[in-house]
MIMARLUM-869995 format. One line per field, with one value per residue: residue in one letter; chain; x, y, z of N, C-alpha, C, CB in turn. Coordinates in Angstrom, 3 decimals. Glycine has a CB too. Example, Ala and Ser with C-alpha at 12.3 -4.5 7.8 and 13.67 -1.06 7.14 Angstrom:
REM residues 2
type = [a, s]
mol = [A, A]
nu = [13.190, 12.850]
nv = [-5.690, -2.250]
nw = [7.800, 7.080]
cau = [12.300, 13.670]
cav = [-4.500, -1.060]
caw = [7.800, 7.140]
cu = [13.200, 12.900]
cv = [-3.300, 0.030]
cw = [7.800, 7.870]
cbu = [11.308, 14.084]
cbv = [-4.473, -0.598]
cbw = [9.046, 5.725]
***
This chain:
REM residues 204
type = [w, h, d, v, s, l, k, a, q, a, r, l, p, q, t, s, s, h, v, w, l, a, p, r, r, v, r, s, t, a, v, a, l, p, s, g, e, g, e, q, y, l, f, y, r, g, v, a, h, l, d, a, l, v, q, t, e, l, a, p, t, e, l, r, l, r, a, p, t, n, l, r, w, l, s, t, p, a, m, t, i, g, a, l, w, l, v, d, i, r, p, s, g, g, s, a, f, r, a, l, d, p, i, l, i, s, r, d, s, a, n, r, e, l, r, r, i, p, l, f, t, a, r, e, y, n, s, d, a, v, v, a, l, r, r, s, m, k, q, t, l, i, a, r, g, l, f, e, d, e, a, e, a, m, l, a, t, w, e, s, s, y, f, a, a, p, g, l, r, i, l, y, v, v, p, q, e, w, i, s, y, h, l, p, i, t, i, s, t, r, n, e, l, t, r, v, l, i, g, r, i, d, l, a]
mol = [A, A, A, A, A, A, A, A, A, A, A, A, A, A, A, A, A, A, A, A, A, A, A, A, A, A, A, A, A, A, A, A, A, A, A, A, A, A, A, A, A, A, A, A, A, A, A, A, A, A, A, A, A, A, A, A, A, A, A, A, A, A, A, A, A, A, A, A, A, A, A, A, A, A, A, A, A, A, A, A, A, A, A, A, A, A, A, A, A, A, A, A, A, A, A, A, A, A, A, A, A, A, A, A, A, A, A, A, A, A, A, A, A, A, A, A, A, A, A, A, A, A, A, A, A, A, A, A, A, A, A, A, A, A, A, A, A, A, A, A, A, A, A, A, A, A, A, A, A, A, A, A, A, A, A, A, A, A, A, A, A, A, A, A, A, A, A, A, A, A, A, A, A, A, A, A, A, A, A, A, A, A, A, A, A, A, A, A, A, A, A, A, A, A, A, A, A, A, A, A, A, A, A, A]
nu = [49.467, 48.382, 48.660, 50.839, 52.912, 55.963, 57.405, 58.783, 58.256, 56.240, 53.304, 53.990, 53.180, 52.710, 54.877, 56.580, 58.178, 61.171, 61.766, 60.341, 61.148, 63.930, 64.328, 63.693, 65.792, 67.258, 68.528, 66.230, 63.610, 60.300, 57.367, 53.938, 50.404, 47.205, 45.407, 46.780, 48.433, 51.829, 55.339, 58.806, 60.906, 60.807, 60.294, 60.204, 58.184, 56.515, 54.193, 54.627, 54.617, 57.180, 59.516, 62.895, 66.000, 67.899, 68.009, 68.515, 70.520, 71.370, 74.120, 76.105, 78.780, 78.828, 77.248, 74.890, 74.071, 71.469, 70.063, 66.986, 63.720, 61.819, 62.275, 61.025, 61.065, 63.448, 64.675, 66.842, 69.694, 71.294, 72.006, 73.571, 74.078, 75.480, 76.628, 77.080, 76.705, 77.705, 76.701, 77.037, 75.620, 76.153, 74.193, 75.389, 77.266, 79.831, 80.615, 80.634, 81.551, 81.469, 82.322, 80.973, 81.807, 80.505, 77.476, 76.466, 73.502, 71.888, 69.446, 68.759, 69.288, 67.660, 67.091, 69.669, 72.763, 74.683, 76.807, 79.028, 79.483, 81.807, 81.167, 81.639, 84.767, 86.029, 87.942, 87.176, 85.288, 84.623, 84.623, 84.349, 83.202, 80.548, 80.621, 82.427, 80.984, 78.737, 79.988, 80.981, 78.578, 77.402, 79.197, 78.768, 76.037, 76.147, 77.785, 76.004, 74.233, 72.837, 72.658, 74.935, 73.612, 71.190, 71.930, 72.867, 70.499, 68.934, 70.321, 70.183, 67.470, 67.011, 68.616, 68.351, 67.440, 69.406, 71.953, 71.868, 70.079, 70.354, 71.745, 72.286, 72.717, 72.131, 72.822, 72.035, 72.445, 69.738, 69.200, 68.552, 66.857, 65.102, 63.836, 62.537, 60.715, 59.071, 58.363, 57.159, 57.287, 55.979, 56.624, 55.248, 56.544, 59.602, 62.501, 65.144, 65.708, 66.618, 66.837, 67.457, 67.671, 67.906, 68.212, 67.319, 68.096, 67.282, 68.955, 69.540]
nv = [-100.196, -102.844, -106.062, -105.577, -105.931, -107.128, -106.248, -106.694, -104.648, -101.727, -99.643, -96.371, -93.260, -90.484, -87.756, -84.585, -83.548, -82.849, -83.693, -86.021, -87.577, -87.912, -89.762, -92.174, -93.090, -95.552, -98.883, -100.860, -103.073, -102.673, -101.649, -102.575, -102.038, -103.715, -102.039, -101.073, -98.966, -97.912, -97.765, -96.830, -96.285, -95.869, -93.345, -91.279, -88.497, -86.507, -84.370, -83.003, -82.145, -82.065, -81.885, -80.812, -82.701, -81.381, -78.343, -75.007, -72.060, -69.098, -67.093, -64.040, -64.877, -67.616, -70.869, -72.311, -75.409, -77.310, -79.986, -81.646, -80.673, -82.640, -85.957, -88.390, -90.351, -91.616, -94.612, -95.864, -95.490, -93.483, -91.819, -91.295, -88.667, -89.264, -88.113, -84.916, -81.805, -78.488, -75.850, -73.071, -71.159, -68.650, -66.000, -64.558, -66.216, -68.651, -70.701, -72.440, -75.250, -77.524, -80.536, -81.895, -83.034, -86.093, -86.014, -86.599, -87.524, -87.864, -89.590, -88.043, -85.449, -83.353, -80.221, -79.446, -77.768, -78.702, -78.199, -75.644, -74.036, -72.520, -69.940, -69.620, -68.484, -65.903, -67.017, -69.632, -69.846, -70.908, -71.892, -74.602, -75.851, -76.872, -79.080, -80.705, -81.070, -82.489, -84.844, -85.806, -86.264, -88.226, -90.391, -90.906, -91.653, -94.045, -95.520, -95.813, -97.637, -97.378, -98.185, -97.205, -95.957, -95.351, -93.538, -91.476, -90.842, -89.906, -87.581, -86.141, -85.686, -83.789, -81.735, -78.935, -77.779, -78.635, -77.984, -75.729, -73.637, -70.473, -69.748, -70.438, -73.558, -76.651, -79.998, -83.390, -86.872, -88.801, -90.506, -94.046, -94.641, -92.469, -92.575, -95.090, -94.658, -92.433, -93.042, -95.729, -99.053, -102.035, -105.074, -107.767, -110.026, -111.976, -109.955, -107.600, -104.624, -101.352, -98.029, -94.687, -91.407, -87.902, -85.029, -81.541, -78.299, -75.084, -72.092, -69.387]
nw = [28.296, 26.206, 24.659, 22.944, 20.140, 18.703, 15.659, 12.367, 10.631, 10.875, 10.752, 10.812, 12.408, 10.285, 9.894, 9.810, 11.674, 13.323, 15.937, 16.186, 14.050, 14.349, 16.586, 15.368, 13.916, 14.355, 14.878, 15.467, 16.545, 15.464, 17.302, 17.697, 17.933, 18.270, 16.976, 14.858, 15.153, 15.368, 16.252, 16.010, 17.793, 21.166, 23.569, 26.495, 26.334, 27.598, 29.420, 32.581, 36.087, 37.980, 40.573, 40.105, 40.335, 41.778, 43.655, 42.565, 42.822, 41.482, 41.644, 41.378, 40.793, 41.032, 41.046, 43.106, 44.465, 45.843, 47.785, 46.890, 48.204, 48.643, 49.188, 48.954, 47.035, 47.265, 48.043, 49.079, 51.354, 50.232, 47.096, 43.900, 41.630, 38.810, 36.533, 35.309, 33.566, 33.141, 31.148, 28.986, 26.513, 24.298, 22.874, 20.838, 19.802, 20.491, 23.258, 26.422, 28.414, 31.163, 32.627, 35.513, 38.838, 40.303, 42.297, 45.550, 47.137, 50.111, 52.146, 54.339, 53.611, 52.755, 51.305, 51.912, 51.321, 48.536, 46.777, 45.530, 42.541, 40.513, 38.121, 34.529, 33.228, 31.025, 29.318, 29.004, 27.044, 23.742, 20.250, 19.958, 22.087, 22.276, 20.570, 21.946, 24.322, 23.388, 22.523, 24.961, 26.345, 24.734, 25.015, 27.713, 27.759, 26.301, 27.999, 30.071, 29.113, 26.664, 23.168, 20.533, 18.332, 19.518, 21.515, 19.889, 18.521, 20.633, 21.467, 19.085, 18.915, 20.906, 20.107, 19.633, 22.113, 23.895, 22.760, 21.115, 21.799, 23.265, 26.512, 30.042, 31.517, 33.306, 32.635, 33.253, 34.122, 34.970, 38.000, 38.506, 40.650, 40.872, 38.360, 38.446, 40.502, 39.717, 37.092, 36.785, 35.438, 34.084, 32.592, 30.926, 30.125, 30.012, 30.323, 29.698, 31.071, 30.298, 31.076, 30.290, 31.207, 30.570, 32.485, 32.530, 33.559, 33.182, 33.676, 33.161]
cau = [49.425, 48.144, 48.758, 51.881, 53.670, 57.188, 57.288, 59.876, 57.799, 54.981, 52.823, 54.350, 52.489, 53.413, 55.235, 57.785, 58.810, 62.498, 61.804, 59.772, 61.895, 65.271, 64.390, 63.464, 67.007, 67.916, 68.339, 65.394, 62.378, 59.142, 56.285, 52.643, 49.201, 46.182, 44.749, 47.623, 49.392, 53.158, 56.436, 60.111, 61.771, 59.941, 60.939, 59.244, 58.108, 55.218, 54.125, 54.442, 55.176, 57.993, 60.678, 64.196, 66.774, 68.618, 67.580, 69.605, 70.527, 72.389, 74.723, 76.912, 80.024, 78.774, 75.961, 74.757, 73.176, 70.939, 69.264, 65.559, 62.938, 61.095, 63.104, 60.246, 61.377, 64.749, 64.422, 68.118, 70.248, 71.866, 72.168, 74.528, 73.916, 76.829, 77.162, 76.461, 77.442, 77.295, 76.954, 76.525, 75.651, 75.922, 73.412, 76.253, 78.242, 80.754, 79.988, 81.549, 80.938, 82.331, 81.803, 81.034, 81.979, 79.236, 76.876, 75.828, 72.336, 71.479, 68.035, 68.565, 69.923, 66.681, 67.389, 71.053, 73.633, 75.496, 78.030, 79.092, 80.199, 82.174, 80.708, 82.708, 85.593, 86.015, 88.837, 86.571, 84.378, 85.254, 83.702, 84.313, 82.690, 79.333, 81.042, 83.015, 79.890, 77.944, 80.797, 81.007, 77.260, 77.183, 79.988, 78.110, 74.809, 76.532, 78.265, 74.845, 73.473, 72.257, 73.482, 75.456, 72.607, 70.178, 72.495, 72.878, 69.116, 68.471, 70.935, 69.659, 66.105, 67.050, 69.733, 68.103, 67.361, 70.658, 73.199, 71.722, 69.348, 71.221, 71.418, 73.082, 71.908, 72.750, 72.323, 72.497, 71.843, 68.796, 69.450, 67.510, 65.887, 64.102, 63.091, 61.666, 59.638, 58.158, 57.943, 57.184, 56.925, 55.916, 56.595, 54.659, 57.365, 60.990, 63.120, 66.245, 65.246, 67.572, 66.240, 68.410, 67.037, 68.700, 67.494, 67.824, 67.662, 67.681, 69.300, 69.501]
cav = [-100.791, -104.274, -106.728, -104.976, -106.930, -106.710, -106.568, -106.205, -103.378, -101.249, -98.405, -95.288, -91.998, -89.596, -86.467, -83.927, -82.938, -83.397, -84.358, -87.354, -88.341, -88.241, -90.991, -93.382, -93.472, -96.570, -100.269, -101.485, -103.715, -101.811, -102.160, -102.310, -102.358, -104.316, -100.980, -100.740, -97.927, -98.455, -96.805, -97.432, -96.111, -95.259, -92.604, -90.460, -87.112, -86.078, -83.159, -83.308, -81.158, -82.779, -81.106, -81.277, -83.472, -80.441, -76.955, -74.160, -70.634, -68.474, -65.893, -63.362, -65.554, -69.053, -71.560, -73.101, -76.550, -77.845, -81.195, -81.329, -80.662, -83.902, -87.122, -89.612, -91.342, -92.223, -95.794, -96.309, -94.443, -92.385, -92.100, -90.396, -88.166, -89.648, -87.329, -83.596, -80.852, -77.083, -75.322, -71.738, -70.875, -67.222, -65.686, -63.998, -67.223, -69.039, -71.423, -73.057, -76.321, -78.151, -81.758, -81.739, -84.251, -86.664, -85.410, -87.565, -87.040, -88.855, -89.515, -87.005, -84.211, -82.458, -78.785, -79.182, -77.329, -79.796, -77.757, -74.326, -74.201, -71.225, -69.725, -69.666, -67.316, -65.543, -67.885, -70.951, -69.820, -71.141, -72.362, -76.070, -76.377, -77.663, -80.359, -81.493, -81.430, -83.539, -86.065, -86.264, -86.801, -89.474, -91.428, -91.230, -92.384, -95.403, -96.180, -96.098, -98.762, -97.200, -98.479, -95.963, -95.258, -94.823, -92.334, -90.447, -90.434, -89.122, -86.256, -85.453, -85.263, -82.600, -80.916, -77.501, -77.340, -78.926, -77.504, -74.549, -72.552, -69.686, -69.771, -71.207, -74.690, -77.883, -81.260, -84.458, -88.199, -89.038, -91.807, -95.050, -94.584, -91.466, -93.075, -96.189, -94.142, -91.538, -93.637, -97.190, -99.825, -103.475, -105.787, -109.054, -111.149, -111.875, -108.837, -106.857, -103.249, -100.262, -96.714, -93.606, -90.101, -86.695, -83.898, -80.232, -77.163, -73.815, -71.179, -67.974]
caw = [26.966, 26.199, 23.352, 22.116, 19.377, 18.032, 14.239, 11.519, 10.090, 11.428, 10.146, 11.715, 12.158, 9.368, 10.482, 9.293, 12.840, 13.633, 17.242, 16.053, 13.061, 14.852, 17.385, 14.574, 13.192, 15.175, 14.435, 16.489, 16.112, 15.672, 18.141, 17.074, 18.676, 17.402, 16.204, 13.723, 15.536, 15.610, 16.423, 15.809, 18.954, 22.158, 24.640, 27.243, 25.899, 28.105, 30.225, 33.997, 37.010, 38.948, 40.998, 39.607, 41.306, 42.628, 43.644, 42.093, 43.145, 40.654, 42.217, 40.363, 40.426, 41.253, 41.065, 44.324, 44.328, 47.090, 47.637, 46.773, 49.432, 48.755, 48.859, 49.209, 46.007, 47.556, 48.865, 49.638, 52.215, 49.442, 45.679, 43.258, 40.272, 38.405, 35.417, 35.161, 32.739, 33.153, 29.808, 28.682, 25.082, 24.105, 21.671, 19.804, 19.411, 21.547, 24.356, 27.388, 29.187, 32.147, 33.239, 36.960, 39.623, 40.786, 43.484, 46.437, 47.878, 51.099, 52.517, 55.360, 53.144, 52.136, 51.341, 52.298, 50.234, 48.045, 46.107, 44.902, 41.274, 39.910, 36.754, 33.542, 32.939, 29.600, 28.544, 28.814, 25.900, 22.453, 19.212, 19.932, 23.351, 22.078, 19.986, 23.033, 25.223, 22.745, 22.558, 26.349, 26.688, 23.994, 25.673, 28.978, 27.472, 25.916, 29.216, 30.918, 28.588, 25.342, 22.005, 19.949, 17.526, 20.434, 22.120, 18.846, 18.279, 21.781, 21.404, 17.902, 19.224, 21.755, 19.613, 19.780, 23.508, 24.588, 22.163, 20.259, 22.461, 24.157, 27.929, 31.006, 31.964, 33.792, 32.104, 34.140, 33.968, 36.063, 38.642, 38.323, 41.751, 40.522, 37.205, 38.861, 41.360, 39.008, 35.820, 36.957, 34.253, 34.256, 31.317, 31.297, 29.680, 30.439, 29.627, 30.317, 30.918, 30.514, 30.795, 30.519, 31.058, 30.800, 33.055, 32.134, 34.357, 32.565, 34.767, 32.730]
cu = [49.221, 48.293, 49.733, 52.676, 54.939, 57.123, 58.475, 59.534, 56.469, 54.597, 53.051, 53.533, 53.331, 53.668, 56.451, 58.587, 60.131, 62.494, 61.118, 60.539, 63.265, 65.296, 64.214, 64.720, 67.843, 67.641, 67.542, 64.175, 61.212, 58.160, 54.965, 51.526, 48.185, 45.471, 45.527, 48.628, 50.744, 54.176, 57.747, 60.973, 60.982, 60.752, 59.905, 59.321, 56.737, 55.322, 53.859, 54.982, 55.881, 59.194, 61.953, 64.955, 67.644, 67.931, 68.777, 69.411, 71.696, 72.841, 75.614, 78.155, 79.969, 77.337, 75.937, 73.710, 72.761, 70.155, 67.792, 64.859, 62.300, 61.977, 62.351, 60.541, 62.663, 64.565, 65.686, 68.688, 70.805, 71.901, 73.076, 74.015, 75.303, 77.447, 76.369, 77.349, 76.847, 77.661, 76.338, 76.713, 75.260, 75.123, 74.289, 77.299, 79.244, 80.006, 81.069, 80.812, 81.983, 81.636, 82.019, 81.235, 80.619, 78.777, 76.151, 74.669, 71.902, 70.036, 67.758, 69.104, 68.956, 67.043, 68.844, 71.861, 74.582, 76.826, 77.877, 80.000, 80.540, 81.612, 81.908, 83.486, 85.603, 86.857, 88.249, 85.629, 85.162, 84.228, 83.541, 83.651, 81.465, 79.666, 81.608, 81.949, 79.082, 78.691, 80.819, 79.677, 77.001, 77.953, 79.325, 76.838, 75.105, 77.011, 77.115, 73.937, 72.807, 73.220, 73.898, 74.399, 71.483, 70.670, 72.492, 71.471, 68.584, 69.032, 70.423, 68.248, 66.094, 68.164, 69.535, 68.159, 68.639, 71.821, 73.083, 71.045, 70.272, 70.776, 72.378, 72.214, 72.789, 72.048, 72.853, 71.784, 70.988, 69.049, 68.262, 66.466, 64.745, 63.225, 62.089, 60.490, 58.611, 57.634, 57.984, 56.736, 56.950, 55.789, 56.253, 55.461, 58.807, 61.705, 64.333, 65.981, 66.361, 66.886, 67.246, 67.709, 68.054, 67.795, 68.132, 67.248, 68.182, 67.816, 69.195, 69.495]
cv = [-102.289, -104.794, -106.035, -106.082, -106.313, -107.166, -106.009, -104.862, -103.012, -99.955, -97.271, -94.045, -91.091, -88.239, -85.905, -83.304, -83.637, -84.183, -85.713, -88.205, -88.782, -89.520, -92.267, -93.868, -94.436, -97.941, -101.005, -102.124, -102.790, -102.470, -101.752, -102.742, -102.999, -103.279, -100.622, -99.652, -98.560, -97.355, -97.557, -97.383, -95.327, -94.528, -91.701, -89.017, -86.579, -84.812, -83.561, -82.155, -81.920, -81.920, -81.702, -81.987, -82.598, -79.086, -76.092, -72.715, -69.998, -67.158, -65.241, -64.125, -67.068, -69.565, -72.441, -74.190, -77.041, -79.115, -80.816, -81.357, -82.015, -85.056, -88.429, -90.721, -92.104, -93.375, -96.332, -95.188, -93.244, -92.807, -91.021, -89.957, -88.276, -88.817, -86.037, -82.733, -79.463, -76.513, -73.937, -71.482, -69.418, -66.970, -65.214, -64.989, -67.486, -69.709, -72.006, -74.202, -76.903, -79.407, -81.646, -83.079, -84.780, -86.002, -86.494, -86.885, -88.150, -88.598, -88.408, -85.644, -83.229, -80.998, -78.456, -78.720, -78.459, -79.331, -76.313, -74.442, -72.829, -71.128, -69.628, -68.356, -67.079, -66.514, -69.270, -70.999, -70.041, -71.717, -73.872, -76.686, -77.272, -79.030, -81.273, -81.937, -82.579, -84.883, -86.652, -86.895, -88.127, -90.626, -91.870, -92.031, -93.837, -96.179, -96.553, -97.174, -98.578, -97.693, -97.153, -95.224, -94.700, -93.540, -91.174, -89.928, -89.571, -87.702, -85.460, -84.934, -83.939, -81.631, -79.433, -77.063, -77.611, -78.073, -76.220, -73.374, -71.786, -69.809, -70.617, -72.326, -75.794, -79.051, -82.378, -85.768, -88.478, -90.414, -92.760, -95.009, -93.620, -91.970, -94.141, -95.695, -93.356, -92.114, -95.159, -97.886, -101.307, -104.112, -107.240, -110.251, -110.941, -110.791, -108.335, -105.385, -102.258, -98.948, -95.632, -92.288, -88.997, -85.618, -82.584, -79.166, -75.893, -72.761, -69.705, -67.920]
cw = [27.094, 24.769, 22.415, 21.429, 18.816, 16.586, 13.467, 10.910, 10.725, 10.732, 11.142, 11.400, 11.259, 10.026, 9.763, 10.420, 13.170, 14.933, 17.223, 15.048, 13.585, 15.691, 16.588, 13.857, 14.035, 14.581, 15.513, 15.849, 16.410, 16.636, 17.511, 18.011, 17.731, 16.529, 14.942, 14.023, 15.839, 15.808, 16.361, 17.064, 19.983, 23.211, 25.285, 26.769, 26.307, 28.922, 31.672, 34.826, 38.117, 39.298, 40.422, 40.722, 42.195, 42.553, 43.259, 42.539, 42.392, 41.286, 41.156, 39.905, 40.568, 41.173, 42.308, 44.106, 45.706, 46.788, 47.531, 48.119, 49.688, 48.286, 49.072, 48.203, 46.301, 48.535, 49.519, 50.527, 51.445, 47.974, 45.081, 41.900, 39.654, 37.303, 35.285, 34.285, 32.934, 31.795, 29.672, 27.195, 24.883, 22.834, 20.515, 19.299, 20.514, 22.687, 25.255, 28.068, 30.126, 32.666, 34.749, 37.647, 40.079, 42.078, 44.274, 47.169, 48.823, 51.530, 53.531, 54.924, 52.499, 52.385, 51.694, 51.084, 49.858, 47.478, 45.638, 43.684, 40.707, 38.492, 35.818, 33.476, 31.434, 28.768, 28.295, 27.610, 24.616, 21.487, 19.200, 21.162, 23.159, 21.486, 21.078, 24.034, 24.649, 22.777, 23.961, 26.739, 25.980, 24.637, 26.973, 28.751, 27.091, 27.140, 30.144, 30.336, 27.249, 24.272, 21.362, 19.139, 18.392, 21.104, 21.126, 18.580, 19.411, 21.731, 20.207, 18.152, 19.966, 21.347, 19.904, 21.240, 24.286, 24.080, 21.343, 20.962, 23.398, 25.611, 28.739, 31.534, 32.538, 33.119, 32.995, 33.808, 35.198, 36.675, 38.489, 39.428, 41.429, 39.380, 37.647, 39.696, 40.544, 37.695, 35.930, 35.676, 34.601, 32.883, 31.616, 30.822, 30.124, 29.646, 30.398, 30.034, 31.237, 30.145, 31.186, 30.221, 31.298, 31.376, 32.616, 33.033, 33.691, 33.658, 34.382, 31.214]
cbu = [50.717, 46.738, 47.396, 52.817, 52.814, 58.450, 55.973, 60.193, 57.672, 55.085, 51.307, 55.850, 52.171, 52.609, 55.513, 57.417, 57.864, 63.527, 61.158, 58.319, 62.066, 65.805, 63.356, 62.375, 67.840, 67.431, 69.723, 64.964, 62.188, 58.451, 56.397, 52.522, 48.612, 45.155, 44.573, 46.781, 48.881, 53.581, 56.310, 60.821, 63.115, 59.059, 62.150, 59.512, 58.342, 54.594, 53.021, 55.143, 54.067, 58.436, 60.762, 65.032, 67.637, 70.111, 66.995, 69.711, 70.644, 71.857, 75.543, 77.331, 81.141, 79.387, 75.734, 74.374, 73.847, 70.046, 69.499, 64.879, 61.869, 59.786, 64.378, 58.764, 61.484, 65.737, 63.788, 69.131, 71.334, 73.305, 70.780, 75.896, 73.342, 76.817, 77.115, 76.229, 77.406, 77.980, 76.390, 77.242, 74.699, 77.252, 72.376, 76.940, 78.962, 81.528, 79.054, 82.067, 80.349, 82.666, 82.506, 79.767, 82.892, 79.379, 75.899, 76.855, 71.162, 72.424, 67.579, 69.235, 71.004, 65.272, 66.484, 71.694, 74.425, 74.744, 78.364, 79.616, 79.353, 83.721, 79.837, 82.140, 87.042, 86.533, 90.162, 85.818, 83.604, 86.468, 84.176, 85.713, 82.343, 78.348, 82.100, 84.104, 78.981, 77.614, 82.232, 81.335, 76.166, 77.607, 81.412, 77.791, 74.032, 77.635, 79.252, 74.049, 72.468, 71.899, 72.716, 76.660, 72.030, 69.817, 73.924, 73.491, 68.227, 68.877, 72.456, 69.668, 65.392, 67.232, 69.909, 66.749, 66.204, 71.000, 73.752, 70.936, 68.136, 71.222, 70.025, 73.610, 71.064, 72.667, 72.754, 72.262, 72.941, 67.333, 69.762, 68.126, 66.582, 64.778, 64.055, 62.461, 60.220, 58.846, 58.848, 56.280, 57.885, 54.733, 57.967, 53.276, 57.289, 61.708, 62.110, 67.667, 64.036, 68.886, 64.880, 69.695, 65.848, 69.379, 67.467, 67.492, 68.167, 66.648, 70.696, 70.716]
cbv = [-100.479, -104.605, -106.793, -104.068, -107.514, -107.284, -106.018, -107.210, -103.442, -101.043, -98.513, -94.981, -91.287, -89.420, -86.605, -82.857, -82.990, -82.276, -83.482, -87.257, -87.518, -87.089, -90.946, -93.127, -92.217, -96.503, -100.982, -100.456, -105.088, -101.495, -101.628, -103.039, -101.090, -105.058, -99.738, -100.327, -97.127, -99.349, -96.025, -96.746, -95.382, -96.307, -91.784, -90.544, -86.979, -87.168, -82.186, -84.641, -80.205, -84.160, -81.048, -80.091, -84.473, -80.331, -76.530, -74.231, -70.390, -68.237, -66.234, -62.043, -65.028, -69.406, -72.408, -72.201, -77.686, -76.799, -82.164, -82.300, -79.584, -83.856, -87.119, -89.293, -90.670, -91.171, -96.876, -96.693, -95.024, -92.006, -92.149, -91.073, -86.667, -91.035, -88.140, -82.920, -81.265, -76.271, -76.271, -70.643, -71.830, -66.466, -64.623, -62.768, -66.797, -67.824, -72.538, -72.010, -77.421, -77.169, -83.044, -81.072, -83.990, -88.173, -84.257, -88.154, -86.620, -88.830, -90.844, -87.424, -84.540, -82.751, -78.117, -80.442, -76.059, -80.556, -78.680, -73.229, -75.022, -71.044, -68.449, -69.994, -67.503, -64.107, -68.024, -71.354, -68.481, -72.087, -71.903, -76.606, -75.233, -76.914, -80.131, -80.684, -80.223, -83.143, -85.780, -85.102, -85.794, -89.311, -90.926, -89.956, -91.692, -95.371, -95.278, -94.837, -99.112, -95.727, -99.390, -96.262, -96.197, -95.875, -92.604, -91.000, -91.656, -89.806, -86.382, -86.392, -86.327, -83.009, -81.120, -77.139, -78.018, -80.393, -78.560, -74.911, -73.104, -68.207, -70.273, -70.307, -75.236, -77.996, -81.467, -84.079, -89.309, -88.925, -91.608, -96.426, -94.159, -90.136, -93.649, -97.219, -93.249, -90.236, -93.149, -97.618, -99.519, -103.886, -105.666, -109.147, -111.312, -113.222, -107.704, -107.318, -102.989, -100.472, -96.524, -93.776, -89.957, -86.204, -83.995, -79.934, -77.278, -73.361, -71.468, -67.166]
cbw = [26.175, 26.772, 22.698, 22.966, 18.236, 18.742, 13.667, 10.415, 8.552, 12.962, 9.747, 11.621, 13.486, 8.068, 12.001, 8.259, 14.053, 13.715, 18.289, 15.641, 11.798, 15.680, 18.442, 13.561, 12.822, 16.650, 14.163, 17.548, 16.804, 14.332, 19.607, 15.714, 19.349, 18.249, 17.064, 12.576, 16.763, 14.466, 17.769, 14.677, 18.582, 22.810, 24.113, 28.767, 24.347, 28.933, 29.696, 34.381, 37.588, 38.402, 42.532, 39.054, 40.591, 42.207, 45.031, 40.570, 44.706, 39.224, 43.508, 40.883, 41.261, 42.608, 39.753, 45.531, 43.524, 47.813, 48.822, 45.826, 49.371, 47.936, 49.701, 49.183, 44.660, 48.131, 48.030, 48.494, 53.074, 49.949, 44.946, 43.115, 40.229, 37.980, 34.091, 36.545, 31.238, 34.331, 28.726, 29.536, 24.285, 24.051, 21.989, 20.330, 18.156, 22.061, 23.825, 28.446, 28.260, 33.309, 32.651, 37.477, 40.840, 41.003, 43.097, 47.451, 46.911, 52.321, 53.077, 56.655, 52.166, 52.671, 52.332, 52.926, 50.636, 47.004, 44.913, 45.906, 40.255, 39.889, 36.659, 32.180, 33.482, 29.408, 29.258, 30.064, 25.839, 22.593, 17.862, 19.806, 24.282, 21.166, 18.867, 23.751, 25.483, 21.284, 22.080, 27.293, 26.328, 22.519, 25.948, 29.752, 26.351, 24.831, 29.951, 31.139, 29.532, 25.104, 20.984, 19.065, 16.469, 21.500, 22.616, 17.550, 18.098, 23.099, 21.336, 16.685, 20.049, 23.210, 18.117, 19.185, 24.194, 24.437, 21.301, 19.028, 23.242, 23.737, 28.121, 32.177, 30.807, 35.357, 30.605, 35.620, 33.779, 35.564, 40.129, 38.257, 43.057, 40.134, 36.139, 39.649, 42.475, 38.736, 34.652, 38.140, 33.067, 35.180, 30.550, 30.752, 28.143, 30.275, 29.424, 29.764, 31.821, 29.669, 31.571, 29.637, 32.025, 29.484, 34.586, 30.671, 35.836, 31.479, 35.243, 33.302]
***
């Protein structure tokens, strides 16, 4: 992008789609191009084929996590996935979630088993789990550098796939090393850059 301007108001593309309207509910300055195209809140929503940060193997009673095969993006001796959540949403109602301990991945740990996580027991399912998961994720996003309305907008954008779609999944905060390698960005003026991504692995 070239010649991007910050403006109090910009002409936004018209849409009725929730996934485009939800991110605009933030107190931010609009950006605009000379062509007149503008947007209120920018986030990555593209198509790519990139390996997840962990490999997963689902067994009858546990989930096994392994380090990725390719660690070329890791420029430091080790990095940590600092926040992860295991969540299961049942089609018939009821859900369970568990905040997981951070996971350390070192440069020499390709394909190495990282952890075994027990699956949920029947008593862990309840009607309030999704509310608690959403609250936990919002607190984490704010702690990672998003403003409260940005964190809310991000979660609202992905409300269906994170909190409503049935299935077992892992959600995690993507480390900055991975973001900088796969999504490099250069800004031509002085700036303070904060980028926060959530990864999702659907298991069943």
